[in-house]
C-alpha positions as CSV (number, residue, x, y, z in Angstrom):
1,M,23.4,95.8,108.8
2,Q,25.4,96.1,112.0
3,R,27.6,93.1,110.9
4,E,28.1,94.6,107.4
5,K,29.2,98.0,109.0
6,K,31.7,96.1,111.2
7,G,33.0,94.3,108.1
8,L,33.5,97.6,106.2
9,N,35.3,99.1,109.2
10,K,37.7,96.2,109.3
11,R,38.4,96.5,105.6
12,K,38.9,100.3,105.9
13,R,41.2,100.0,108.9
14,M,44.9,100.3,107.8
15,E,47.4,97.5,108.4
16,H,50.3,98.3,110.7
17,W,52.8,98.1,107.9
18,Q,50.8,100.7,105.9
19,I,51.0,103.1,108.8
20,V,54.8,102.5,109.0
21,A,55.1,103.1,105.2
22,L,53.4,106.5,105.6
23,Y,55.8,107.5,108.3
24,L,58.7,106.3,106.1
25,L,57.4,108.4,103.2
26,L,57.3,111.5,105.4
27,Y,60.8,110.7,106.6
28,D,62.0,110.3,103.0
29,I,60.4,113.6,101.9
30,I,62.2,115.5,104.7
31,T,65.6,113.8,104.4
32,I,66.0,113.8,100.6
33,N,65.5,117.5,100.6
34,L,67.4,118.1,103.8
35,S,70.4,116.3,102.3
36,Y,70.9,118.8,99.5
37,L,70.3,121.7,101.9
38,L,72.9,120.5,104.3
39,V,75.4,120.2,101.5
40,L,74.8,123.8,100.6
41,W,75.2,124.8,104.2
42,V,78.5,123.0,104.5
43,R,79.7,124.3,101.1
44,F,79.3,127.9,102.3
45,D,81.1,127.5,105.7
46,C,78.1,126.3,107.6
47,V,76.6,129.9,107.5
48,F,73.2,130.2,105.8
49,S,73.6,133.9,105.1
50,R,76.6,133.1,102.9
51,I,74.5,130.9,100.5
52,P,73.9,133.0,97.4
53,R,70.3,134.1,97.0
54,E,69.9,132.7,93.5
55,V,71.3,129.3,94.6
56,L,69.0,129.0,97.5
57,L,66.0,130.2,95.4
58,S,66.8,127.5,92.8
59,Y,66.8,124.9,95.5
60,V,63.5,126.0,97.0
61,K,61.8,126.1,93.6
62,F,63.0,122.6,92.7
63,V,61.9,121.0,96.1
64,P,58.3,120.2,95.1
65,I,59.2,118.7,91.8
66,Y,62.0,116.6,93.3
67,T,59.7,115.5,96.2
68,V,57.0,114.2,93.9
69,F,59.5,112.5,91.5
70,S,61.4,110.8,94.3
71,A,58.2,109.5,96.0
72,L,57.1,108.0,92.7
73,V,60.6,106.3,92.1
74,F,60.8,105.0,95.7
75,W,57.3,103.6,95.4
76,R,58.1,101.9,92.1
77,M,61.2,100.4,93.6
78,R,59.1,98.9,96.4
79,L,60.9,100.8,99.2
80,Y,57.6,101.1,101.1
81,N,56.4,97.5,101.1
82,S,59.5,95.6,101.9
83,I,59.8,93.7,105.2
84,W,62.9,95.5,106.5
85,R,63.6,93.2,109.4
86,F,64.6,90.7,106.7
87,A,66.4,93.2,104.5
88,G,69.3,92.0,102.5
89,Y,71.2,92.4,99.2
90,S,68.0,92.8,97.2
91,E,66.9,95.8,99.3
92,L,70.3,97.4,99.3
93,L,70.4,97.1,95.5
94,R,67.0,98.7,95.1
95,V,67.9,101.6,97.5
96,T,71.1,102.2,95.5
97,L,69.3,102.2,92.2
98,A,66.6,104.6,93.5
99,T,69.2,107.0,94.8
100,A,71.1,106.9,91.4
101,I,67.9,107.6,89.4
102,T,66.7,110.4,91.7
103,G,70.2,111.9,91.9
104,L,70.6,112.0,88.2
105,F,67.2,113.6,87.8
106,H,68.1,116.2,90.4
107,T,71.4,117.0,88.7
108,V,69.9,117.4,85.2
109,F,66.6,119.1,85.9
110,I,67.7,121.7,88.6
111,T,70.5,122.8,86.2
112,V,68.2,123.0,83.1
113,L,65.2,124.6,84.8
114,F,66.8,126.9,87.5
115,G,70.5,127.2,86.9
116,R,73.8,125.6,87.7
117,M,74.6,124.6,91.3
118,P,78.0,124.0,92.9
119,V,79.6,120.6,91.9
120,S,79.7,119.5,95.6
121,Y,76.0,120.1,95.7
122,Y,75.3,117.4,93.1
123,L,77.8,114.9,94.3
124,F,77.6,115.1,98.1
125,G,73.8,115.7,98.0
126,M,73.3,112.3,96.4
127,M,75.7,110.6,98.8
128,L,74.0,112.1,101.9
129,Q,70.5,111.2,100.5
130,F,71.7,107.5,100.2
131,I,73.1,107.5,103.8
132,F,69.8,108.9,105.2
133,T,67.6,106.6,103.1
134,I,69.5,103.3,103.7
135,G,70.3,104.2,107.3
136,I,66.8,104.3,108.6
137,R,65.9,101.1,106.9
138,F,68.8,99.0,107.9
139,S,69.1,100.4,111.4
140,Y,65.6,98.9,112.0
141,R,66.9,95.5,111.0
142,F,70.1,96.0,113.1
143,I,68.1,97.0,116.2
144,L,65.8,93.9,115.8
145,L,68.8,91.6,115.3
146,E,70.7,93.0,118.2
147,R,67.6,92.7,120.5
148,G,67.1,89.1,119.3
149,R,70.7,88.3,119.9
150,R,70.6,89.7,123.4
151,E,67.4,87.7,124.2
152,K,69.0,84.6,122.7
153,N,72.1,85.0,124.8
154,T,70.0,85.0,128.0
155,Q,68.5,81.6,127.1
156,V,71.5,79.9,125.4
157,K,71.3,76.1,125.6
158,D,74.2,75.2,123.3
159,K,77.6,76.8,123.0
160,V,78.7,75.9,119.5
161,M,82.0,75.4,117.9
162,L,81.8,75.5,114.1
163,I,84.4,73.6,112.2
164,G,84.9,74.9,108.6
165,A,85.1,78.6,107.6
166,G,84.4,77.9,104.0
167,A,81.2,78.6,102.0
168,A,79.2,75.9,103.8
169,G,80.4,77.0,107.2
170,Q,79.4,80.6,106.5
171,L,75.9,79.6,105.4
172,I,75.4,77.5,108.6
173,L,76.7,80.4,110.7
174,K,74.2,82.8,109.1
175,D,71.4,80.3,109.5
176,L,72.2,80.0,113.2
177,L,72.4,83.8,113.7
178,R,69.1,84.4,111.9
179,A,67.1,81.6,113.4
180,K,65.0,83.2,116.1
181,E,63.9,79.9,117.6
182,S,67.5,78.6,117.9
183,Q,69.0,78.5,121.4
184,S,72.6,78.1,120.1
185,Q,75.4,80.5,120.3
186,V,78.4,80.1,118.0
187,C,81.4,80.9,120.1
188,C,84.3,80.1,117.8
189,I,85.3,78.7,114.4
190,I,88.0,76.2,113.5
191,D,89.6,76.1,110.1
192,D,92.9,74.6,108.9
193,N,93.7,77.6,106.7
194,P,96.2,79.8,108.7
195,N,95.2,82.8,106.6
196,K,91.8,82.9,108.4
197,W,93.2,82.6,112.0
198,G,92.7,85.6,114.2
199,R,90.0,87.0,111.9
200,F,86.2,87.2,112.3
201,I,83.1,86.0,110.4
202,E,79.8,87.6,111.4
203,G,81.6,88.7,114.6
204,V,82.7,85.1,115.5
205,P,86.5,84.6,115.8
206,V,88.4,82.0,113.8
207,V,90.6,80.6,116.6
208,G,92.8,78.1,114.8
209,G,93.1,74.7,113.2
210,R,92.1,71.2,114.1
211,N,94.9,71.0,116.7
212,D,93.2,73.8,118.6
213,I,89.9,72.0,119.0
214,L,90.4,70.5,122.4
215,L,91.9,73.8,123.8
216,N,89.0,75.9,122.6
217,V,86.3,73.5,123.6
218,E,87.5,74.0,127.2
219,K,88.1,77.8,126.8
220,Y,84.6,78.5,125.5
221,N,82.8,75.8,127.4
222,I,81.5,74.2,124.1
223,N,78.9,71.5,124.3
224,L,78.0,71.2,120.5
225,I,80.3,70.9,117.6
226,L,79.0,71.5,114.0
227,I,81.2,70.1,111.2
228,A,80.6,71.9,107.9
229,I,83.4,70.6,105.6
230,P,81.4,68.8,102.9
231,S,84.3,68.8,100.4
232,A,86.8,67.0,102.9
233,T,87.9,63.5,102.1
234,A,86.8,60.6,104.3
235,E,90.3,60.4,105.8
236,E,90.2,64.1,106.7
237,K,86.8,63.8,108.3
238,R,87.9,60.8,110.3
239,D,91.0,62.6,111.6
240,I,88.8,65.6,112.7
241,L,86.2,63.3,114.3
242,D,88.9,61.4,116.1
243,I,89.8,64.6,117.8
244,C,86.2,65.7,118.4
245,K,85.2,62.4,120.0
246,E,87.8,63.0,122.7
247,T,85.5,65.8,124.0
248,S,82.2,65.3,125.6
249,C,80.4,67.4,123.0
250,R,77.6,66.4,120.8
251,L,78.5,66.3,117.1
252,K,76.6,67.1,114.0
253,I,78.0,67.0,110.4
254,L,76.9,68.3,107.0
255,P,76.7,65.0,104.9
256,G,78.1,65.8,101.5
257,V,79.4,68.4,99.0
258,Y,76.3,67.9,96.8
259,Q,74.3,69.9,99.3
260,L,76.6,72.9,98.8
261,V,76.2,72.6,95.0
262,S,72.4,72.3,95.2
263,G,72.1,75.1,97.7
264,E,70.7,72.9,100.4
265,V,73.1,74.0,103.1
266,S,71.3,74.9,106.3
267,L,71.2,73.9,110.0
268,S,68.3,71.6,109.3
269,K,70.4,69.6,106.8
270,M,73.0,68.7,109.4
271,K,72.8,65.2,110.8
272,D,74.2,63.5,113.9
273,V,77.7,62.1,113.2
274,A,77.3,58.4,112.3
275,V,79.8,55.6,112.8
276,E,80.3,55.3,109.1
277,D,81.9,58.8,109.3
278,L,84.6,57.3,111.4
279,L,85.5,54.5,109.0
280,G,87.9,56.8,107.3
281,R,87.6,55.6,103.7
282,E,85.9,56.9,100.6
283,P,82.7,55.2,99.6
284,I,83.0,52.5,97.0
285,K,82.3,53.9,93.5
286,V,81.0,51.9,90.6
287,N,80.1,52.6,87.0
288,L,76.4,53.3,87.6
289,D,75.8,54.2,83.9
290,E,77.0,50.8,82.9
291,I,75.0,49.1,85.6
292,F,71.7,50.8,84.8
293,A,72.2,50.5,81.1
294,Y,72.2,46.8,81.8
295,I,69.1,47.0,84.1
296,K,67.0,49.3,81.8
297,G,64.2,47.5,80.1
298,K,64.7,44.2,82.0
299,T,62.4,42.2,84.2
300,I,64.1,42.0,87.6
301,L,63.3,39.7,90.6
302,V,64.6,40.6,94.1
303,T,64.1,37.8,96.6
304,G,64.1,39.1,100.2
305,G,63.2,42.5,98.7
306,G,61.8,43.8,102.0
307,G,65.1,43.4,103.9
308,S,67.9,45.9,104.4
309,I,69.9,45.0,101.3
310,G,66.9,43.9,99.2
311,S,65.0,47.1,99.8
312,E,67.9,49.3,98.8
313,L,68.4,47.2,95.7
314,C,64.8,47.8,94.8
315,R,65.1,51.6,95.4
316,Q,68.1,51.9,93.1
317,I,66.7,49.6,90.4
318,A,63.3,51.4,90.5
319,G,64.9,54.7,89.6
320,H,66.5,53.4,86.4
321,E,63.6,52.3,84.3
322,P,63.4,48.5,84.6
323,E,60.7,46.9,82.4
324,H,59.2,45.2,85.5
325,L,60.4,45.0,89.1
326,I,59.2,42.0,91.2
327,I,59.7,42.0,95.0
328,F,59.4,38.6,96.6
329,D,59.5,38.3,100.4
330,I,57.9,36.2,103.2
331,Y,57.6,39.1,105.6
332,E,54.5,41.1,104.5
333,N,55.2,44.2,106.7
334,N,58.6,44.8,105.1
335,A,57.2,44.1,101.6
336,Y,54.3,46.5,102.2
337,E,56.6,49.3,103.3
338,I,58.9,49.1,100.3
339,E,55.9,48.8,98.0
340,Q,54.3,52.0,99.4
341,E,57.6,53.9,99.2
342,L,58.3,52.9,95.5
343,R,54.7,53.6,94.4
344,R,55.0,57.1,95.9
345,K,58.4,57.8,94.3
346,Y,57.9,56.1,91.0
347,P,54.2,56.1,90.1
348,D,54.9,54.9,86.5
349,L,57.0,51.9,87.7
350,K,55.6,48.5,86.8
351,L,55.8,46.8,90.2
352,S,54.7,43.4,91.5
353,V,55.0,42.6,95.2
354,L,54.6,38.9,96.0
355,I,54.5,37.1,99.3
356,G,56.0,33.7,99.7
357,S,59.0,31.6,100.7
358,V,61.9,30.5,98.6
359,R,61.5,27.1,100.3
360,D,58.2,26.7,98.5
361,S,59.1,25.2,95.2
362,R,55.7,25.5,93.6
363,R,55.5,29.2,94.5
364,V,59.0,29.8,93.2
365,N,58.4,27.9,90.0
366,W,55.1,29.7,89.4
367,I,56.8,33.1,89.8
368,F,59.6,32.2,87.3
369,E,57.2,30.7,84.8
370,T,54.8,33.6,85.0
371,Y,57.2,36.6,85.0
372,K,60.3,35.1,83.3
373,P,62.8,37.5,85.1
374,H,65.9,38.4,83.2
375,I,68.0,39.1,86.3
376,V,67.6,37.6,89.8
377,Y,69.1,39.2,92.9
378,H,68.8,36.6,95.7
379,A,68.8,38.3,99.0
380,A,66.4,36.1,100.9
381,A,68.2,34.4,103.8
382,H,68.3,33.8,107.5
383,K,71.3,35.8,108.8
384,H,71.4,36.0,112.6
385,V,74.3,33.9,113.8
386,P,73.1,33.1,117.4
387,L,69.5,32.3,116.2
388,M,70.7,30.0,113.5
389,E,73.0,28.2,116.0
390,N,69.9,27.2,117.9
391,S,67.9,26.3,114.7
392,P,70.5,24.9,112.3
393,N,68.0,22.9,110.3
394,E,66.1,26.0,109.5
395,A,69.4,27.7,108.3
396,I,70.0,24.9,105.8
397,K,66.3,24.7,104.7
398,N,66.0,28.4,104.0
399,N,69.5,29.4,103.0
400,V,70.8,26.4,101.1
401,I,67.7,24.6,99.8
402,G,65.9,27.9,99.2
403,T,68.9,29.1,97.1
404,Y,68.9,25.8,95.2
405,K,65.2,26.0,94.4
406,T,65.5,29.6,93.3
407,A,68.6,29.0,91.2
408,Y,67.1,25.9,89.7
409,A,64.0,27.9,88.6
410,A,66.2,30.6,87.1
411,L,68.1,27.9,85.1
412,Q,64.9,26.3,84.1
413,N,63.3,29.5,82.8
414,G,66.3,30.9,81.0
415,S,67.2,33.9,83.3
416,E,70.3,35.8,82.1
417,R,71.9,36.4,85.5
418,F,71.5,35.1,89.0
419,V,73.3,37.1,91.8
420,L,73.6,35.5,95.3
421,I,74.1,37.8,98.3
422,S,76.8,36.1,100.4
423,T,78.9,37.1,103.4
424,D,82.4,37.1,104.7
425,K,81.2,34.7,107.4
426,A,81.3,32.0,104.6
427,V,85.1,32.1,104.8
428,N,86.4,29.4,107.2
429,P,83.0,29.4,109.0
430,T,82.7,28.7,112.7
431,N,78.9,29.0,112.8
432,I,76.1,27.3,110.9
433,M,74.9,30.5,109.3
434,G,78.4,31.1,107.7
435,A,78.6,27.4,106.7
436,S,75.1,27.6,105.1
437,K,76.2,30.7,103.1
438,R,79.3,28.8,101.9
439,L,77.0,26.0,100.8
440,C,75.0,28.6,98.9
441,E,78.1,29.7,97.1
442,M,78.8,26.1,96.2
443,V,75.3,25.7,94.9
444,I,75.8,28.8,92.7
445,Q,79.2,27.4,91.5
446,S,77.5,24.1,90.7
447,M,74.6,25.6,88.9
448,D,77.0,27.7,86.8
449,A,79.0,24.6,85.9
450,V,75.8,22.8,84.9
451,S,74.6,25.8,82.9
452,K,77.9,26.0,81.0
453,S,78.2,22.3,80.4
454,G,74.6,21.5,79.6
455,R,74.9,18.5,82.0
456,T,71.4,19.0,83.5
457,D,71.5,15.3,84.2
458,L,73.7,16.1,87.2
459,L,70.9,18.0,89.0
460,P,69.3,15.9,91.8
461,P,65.7,16.0,90.6
462,L,66.7,14.5,87.2
463,K,66.8,11.0,88.4
464,G,63.5,9.9,86.9
465,H,60.2,11.3,85.8
466,T,59.3,12.2,89.4
467,C,61.3,13.3,92.4
468,T,61.6,10.5,94.9
469,G,63.8,9.7,97.9
470,G,66.2,12.2,99.3
471,A,66.1,14.3,96.1
472,N,62.4,14.9,96.7
473,R,63.4,17.1,99.7
474,L,65.0,19.6,97.5
475,F,61.7,20.5,96.0
476,A,59.1,19.6,98.7
477,E,58.2,22.0,101.4
478,D,55.7,19.5,102.8
479,P,54.4,16.0,101.8
480,E,51.6,17.5,99.7
481,D,54.3,19.0,97.5
482,A,56.2,15.8,97.1
483,L,55.8,15.0,93.4
484,V,57.4,17.4,91.0
485,K,57.5,16.6,87.3
486,I,60.8,16.9,85.4
487,P,60.8,20.4,83.8
488,D,60.6,20.6,80.0
489,F,64.0,22.2,79.8
490,M,65.5,18.7,80.7
491,Q,64.9,17.8,77.0
492,K,67.4,20.4,75.8
493,K,70.9,19.3,74.9
494,A,72.5,22.3,76.8
495,G,71.6,24.4,79.7
496,S,69.9,27.8,79.6
497,G,73.1,29.7,79.7
498,T,72.3,31.5,83.0
499,E,75.3,33.1,84.6
500,F,75.5,32.5,88.3
501,V,77.6,34.7,90.6
502,A,78.0,35.3,94.3
503,V,78.8,38.6,96.0
504,R,80.5,38.6,99.4
505,F,80.7,41.5,101.8
506,G,81.0,42.1,105.5
507,N,78.7,43.6,108.1
508,V,76.3,46.3,106.9
509,L,76.0,49.4,108.9
510,G,72.4,50.1,110.0
511,S,70.9,46.9,108.6
512,N,68.3,44.9,110.4
513,G,70.0,43.2,113.3
514,S,73.3,45.0,113.0
515,V,75.2,45.9,116.1
516,I,74.8,49.7,115.6
517,P,71.1,50.0,116.3
518,L,71.5,47.7,119.3
519,F,74.3,49.9,120.8
520,K,72.3,53.1,120.1
521,K,69.3,51.6,121.9
522,Q,71.4,50.5,124.9
523,I,73.0,54.0,125.1
524,E,69.5,55.7,125.0
525,E,68.5,53.4,127.9
526,G,71.6,54.5,129.9
527,G,73.6,51.4,129.4
528,P,75.2,49.0,129.8
529,V,76.5,48.6,126.2
530,T,77.2,44.9,125.7
531,V,80.3,43.8,123.7
532,T,81.0,40.1,123.4
533,H,84.9,40.4,123.6
534,P,87.3,43.3,123.9
535,D,89.4,42.1,120.9
536,I,86.6,41.2,118.4
537,I,86.9,42.9,115.0
538,R,84.7,43.1,112.0
539,Y,84.7,44.6,108.5
540,F,82.0,47.2,107.9
541,M,80.3,48.8,104.8
542,T,77.3,50.9,104.2
543,I,74.1,49.6,102.6
544,P,74.6,51.7,99.4
545,E,78.1,50.3,99.1
546,A,76.8,46.8,99.4
547,V,74.1,47.4,96.8
548,S,76.6,49.0,94.4
549,L,78.7,45.9,94.6
550,V,75.8,43.6,94.0
551,L,74.7,45.6,91.0
552,Q,78.3,45.7,89.6
553,A,78.5,41.9,89.9
554,G,75.3,41.7,87.9
555,T,76.9,43.4,85.0
556,K,80.4,41.9,85.2
557,A,79.5,38.3,85.9
558,R,80.8,35.7,83.5
559,G,79.7,32.9,85.7
560,G,81.0,31.1,88.8
561,E,82.8,34.2,90.4
562,I,82.8,35.3,94.0
563,F,83.0,39.1,94.0
564,V,84.6,40.6,97.1
565,L,84.7,44.2,98.3
566,D,87.8,45.7,99.8
567,M,86.2,47.1,102.9
568,G,89.4,48.7,104.2
569,A,90.8,48.1,107.6
570,P,88.6,46.1,110.1
571,V,87.1,47.9,113.1
572,K,87.3,46.8,116.7
573,I,83.7,46.4,118.0
574,D,84.9,47.7,121.4
575,A,86.2,50.9,119.8
576,L,83.0,51.1,117.8
577,A,80.9,51.0,121.0
578,R,83.1,53.6,122.7
579,N,83.0,55.9,119.8
580,L,79.2,55.7,119.7
581,I,79.0,56.5,123.4
582,R,81.3,59.6,122.8
583,L,79.3,60.7,119.8
584,S,76.2,60.6,121.9
585,G,77.8,63.1,124.3
586,Y,78.8,60.6,127.1
587,K,82.0,59.2,128.5
588,P,82.5,55.4,128.2
589,D,82.7,53.6,131.5
590,V,81.7,56.8,133.3
591,D,78.3,57.8,132.0
592,V,77.6,54.6,130.1
593,K,79.2,51.3,131.2
594,I,80.6,48.7,128.8
595,E,80.1,45.0,129.7
596,Y,81.9,42.1,128.0
597,T,79.5,39.1,127.7
598,G,81.8,36.5,126.1
599,L,81.7,35.2,122.5
600,R,78.3,33.7,121.5
601,P,78.0,30.2,120.1
602,G,79.6,30.1,116.6
603,E,81.1,33.6,116.9
604,K,84.8,34.2,116.0
605,L,87.1,37.0,116.9
606,Y,87.7,38.1,113.3
607,E,86.1,37.7,109.9
608,E,88.0,36.9,106.7
609,K,87.1,38.1,103.2
610,L,88.6,35.2,101.3
611,M,89.8,31.7,102.0
612,A,93.6,31.4,101.5
613,E,93.1,29.0,98.6
614,E,90.9,31.4,96.7
615,G,93.5,34.0,95.9
616,M,92.6,37.4,94.5
617,Q,92.0,38.7,91.0
618,K,91.7,42.4,90.2
619,T,88.9,44.1,88.3
620,E,88.6,47.5,86.7
621,N,87.4,48.9,90.1
622,E,90.3,48.7,92.5
623,L,88.0,48.2,95.4
624,I,86.3,45.1,93.9
625,H,88.1,41.8,93.6
626,I,87.2,38.3,92.3
627,G,88.0,35.3,94.4
628,K,89.1,32.3,92.3
629,P,86.6,29.5,93.2
630,I,88.0,26.6,95.1
631,P,87.5,23.5,92.8
632,F,85.3,20.7,94.1
633,D,83.5,17.7,92.6
634,V,80.2,19.1,91.4
635,E,78.5,15.7,91.0
636,E,79.6,14.6,94.5
637,F,78.4,17.9,96.0
638,L,75.0,17.6,94.4
639,G,74.7,14.1,95.9
640,Q,75.7,15.5,99.3
641,L,73.0,18.2,98.8
642,E,70.4,15.4,98.7
643,M,71.6,14.1,102.0
644,L,71.5,17.6,103.5
645,A,68.0,18.1,102.3
646,E,66.9,14.7,103.8
647,A,68.6,15.5,107.1
648,C,67.3,19.1,107.6
649,Y,63.7,18.3,106.6
650,G,64.0,15.4,109.0
651,N,65.2,17.8,111.7
652,S,68.4,15.9,112.3
653,S,70.3,16.5,115.5
654,E,73.5,15.8,113.6
655,I,73.0,18.5,110.9
656,K,76.1,20.5,112.0
657,T,78.3,17.4,111.6
658,I,76.8,16.6,108.2
659,V,77.4,20.2,107.1
660,A,81.0,19.9,108.3
661,S,81.5,16.9,106.1
662,V,80.5,18.9,103.0
663,V,82.1,22.3,104.0
664,T,85.6,21.1,104.9
665,T,86.6,24.6,106.2
666,Y,83.7,24.6,108.7
667,H,85.0,24.1,112.3
668,S,82.3,24.3,114.9
669,S,83.4,25.4,118.3
670,E,80.9,23.2,120.0
671,D,81.6,19.8,118.5
672,D,84.7,17.7,117.8
673,L,83.9,17.4,114.1
674,A,87.1,15.7,113.0
675,E,86.1,12.3,114.5
676,R,82.7,12.3,112.8
677,R,83.7,13.3,109.3
678,G,85.0,9.9,108.5
679,M,81.7,8.3,109.5
680,F,79.6,10.6,107.4
681,A,82.0,10.3,104.4
682,E,81.4,6.6,104.5
683,L,77.6,7.3,104.7
684,F,77.8,9.4,101.6
685,R,79.7,6.7,99.7
686,E,77.1,4.1,100.6
687,A,74.3,6.5,99.5
688,A,76.1,7.1,96.1
689,A,76.4,3.4,95.6
690,T,72.7,2.9,96.3
691,V,71.7,5.6,93.8
692,E,73.9,4.0,91.1
């Protein structure tokens, strides 16, 4: 019983806001009536005795009626259960409407029931009532805001400069001012519109344009710059960031104009400035409608689907209704992560995630025979230059032979398109990784020639009813996988019609093993940041750009092309490292040291997008070009491929020299390859004579 009584007492006890609402009701009863009385007093020279008796009597008689009606209207307009510390436009609108309704009621009914009053009584009475009603409510909000602002000013951590006085900037500013937990004070605003200079937004001065950034950073002791100009072009953002990075301030940026359109502009949506913001070019744009109209309803295989490029390919493909998406990767952790992500986002997607190696011909053949993919995106490869220099045989096994096996299976099973992911390191390569990717391109060009001509007899395994000798290595991961029957498609008079194409691009920002994560980790650890050479340059692109290009190649391929992205101007790695240090709020060579470690084996100072002989052919997209393939003897190359397979599976110590004999543009910095080319050319001729 005692517990029940306590429970009843708790339920009967009024909430604090209900008590405040009662006080507010009493205040309104007094002020709405006092408003009209004060108007009468002023109307008659502020002397009560001069107010006509009949006018004062009409007022007194109407007070009870007006009080009850006003209380009902204010209650219906929810003026007693709003949270006034958060009052805004909605509350202002409701107070205005309530005043208009009660004022109109007062005007009509006091005149009809008790007689006509002075005109000033009606008009100024309503105005005074509105001032009293709105004043008490918004003064409460103002007092709380002012108190919060003063408390915040005593514990300010960040003095903020806001760049952008447009719609996005104003939303960010309001978000900062309202956020109680924020310890940031916006000291000034920068905007390139001279019409805004010298004016104020929410009490914060607009102090000038971009040329005034450095001056005002020093004047206001700024340590955080927020950039809220989502509609600016890449070049404009780069110019502003180039100025900002000369300061020691931390930088945050609002990513894109789409957030302004979707109403997602807030402080939480701002991100740290990334290096891609400094590239100073617009992202590559492709015809996504055309791309995904081609993908829709198709079975698609992505090899290396757990990697940086492969996983982004899978994300974009999954969102556009493929019939079946197959992810093939040797690294189970990556494959598991992308599988879980896609199953969460696309519960209706038909998805198969398979583990295995492109070097395992039986596994590859089984996948193609079972799923019959229409389109293949081949992203599986070893890509780390220094590691491949130390394990060159593995580079050839995985990149070249793995590509051959996958392409062969695609041709055998009638896939429509096969898209190879290549790299600018394939141009005049100085490392085994780049040379292996050039060999992959040659494999693709050879496969395309075979597909178009129907000359399947040129392919190495088609030398008899079983694969023997060197050719066996192209299809055998180990001795137990040594005998592979000739596929049934050999009986056809022509090839499957598969279109083979390569896509070549530069370094991908943020990809696994890219230089950016390494630099960031070194900066977090306090340095030093290691750069191989002060003059080394590279082309850069974002992962979505790379994937867009790959997808575009899949739709535009006619067979044998090498698609190349115009990646804009190359970037000095030294400048990249220094920019990252500045963007992290430090000074290069002062807070964080930069060390030059020397070029690594196989590394060159600059990368090229195309060999001089390849030339350039334009496409509909001005940022995508097609390299004209360098002609080579396909039959001779396929014979050389047998020798490469034999050598790499035999862990030959001369594999780099053998590769140089096939890829004539490969110049290793370690060996004098010129003297050995003649010897291996003779070896190839003898091998060809033996086969004949």
